[in-house]
Phi, psi and omega in degrees: 000131181259168182293339178295342181280359183246151174240150179276106182283321179210171183305116178079000182248119182239140182218151170295128183306330181292343186247358186302311183295317180296320177296320179297325180294333176263010174086012181255094178224013176201166178295320177302317181295322179297318184279350173259355182295130179227021176278175178076199184248124180287127182257032180298144175221167190301323185265014180280126181300147184298337180276357182250147172214152181223134181225137171255130181215167181244134178276139175292168180068293183285330184072010183287134173278136183228160177240129177252122174249127181239141178233110185248112182052061178299146182304143183300319181296326176293318178298315181297320177298321177298319180296319179295314180301319186260359177056037177190161174286127187212144178282162181297318180293326180295332176299328179283327189271320189296326179293344185302315181301317183295317185280325179290333178295336179253017173085018177263127182288146176217156178298138181292131177277123181268316181199160176202164178190163179206153181221135185245152174235093186069230182285333191256156179289131174272313179193157177206165181206162172214140175241127178237152178274140177297140178285116188293139174051046181229155174214161185286153177291341173292320179291319185195123169281171177307147187304327185290354174281345188252343190242153174086177179285167180303335182272349179278147176061019182301314182297320181292320179296315180294323178296321179292319178297321175297320179297317179294320178296318178296320178301311181295319181294315180298322177297311182292331179294341175287346186094353181278151172231134190277316181075357170218051191273053178269163178299336180292344180255009173245118183255150180231133177274176181298330178265019174066029171278135185259142179230147177250130182239178179052068184268008190300328181264000182292137179202169175256103184293139177278325176228166180058033182303314184293328177300318180285332175293318175301316181300314180299311183293325177296322179293320177294314177300316182298319186275352178281120187296127183295333181286347183243319182261111185279172176297322178296322177299318182292321176294318179299319176303310185295318180300321177289320178300315183273357183055054180238152168267328179220154181285137173266167175304322179295321177297318180296322177294318180298313181297321178298319178295319178300312181296317180299318180294319179299320180288329173296319176297319180296317179304318180296315182289324178298320179299330181258018177057037177256150182293154178240095191304313187291339184266004181295000000 
């Protein structure tokens, strides 16, 4: 979706024309209205920074479920880090929105952006927001892999499982080929629809690193490896994933070094979670 698909409804408030009337019906037609909106379900959680809020609500007429993310006076140091990451002055909400064009251009699904806006106070961001539409009939791969991973003998559904692993590897490779790195590339942020179409969500930390690119690629693959349940995804599955991701028939010395870095990072993550009595999915 490009910026041409949006119209400026009010100063600093942009919306997809198809949603303008529905947003107005719930009272969201300006930045002030967005930040005073208290309908829907508050998705606050313990580790959510105080300048952030998240609400799930339903639009009239369309019946579409949407997510509103608001950033109110984000800390200056956080803003500066965003500017460094993106090599430009950028609002916090724009960090979530801008990667959408890049990933959808290579066939990776993303949540539809309904509206967004930002307001500045001098050099720094005062507040910003983004509204996205819920991906219909989808759930995260952390919640549930395709059904054929759970049923039948080890020899049943082998072809379907391998085909899905190839699809996931292709998904990860196409994402990384854009130059983007997610930094939260866990299965919980990859959603799958009933027809097995994959979507990537929570793009707020996504960026194109200027330096240490391979370090962030290792981090992404380690997060994917870490979150894949060991009782379902075998070592052979993981090797098959990597060979498809790297477009290899056999591992090269460089591939072996990369895999070793991925494993080492995953075990460092595991050590931290074990200390806090949290599950370690890949080690199950």
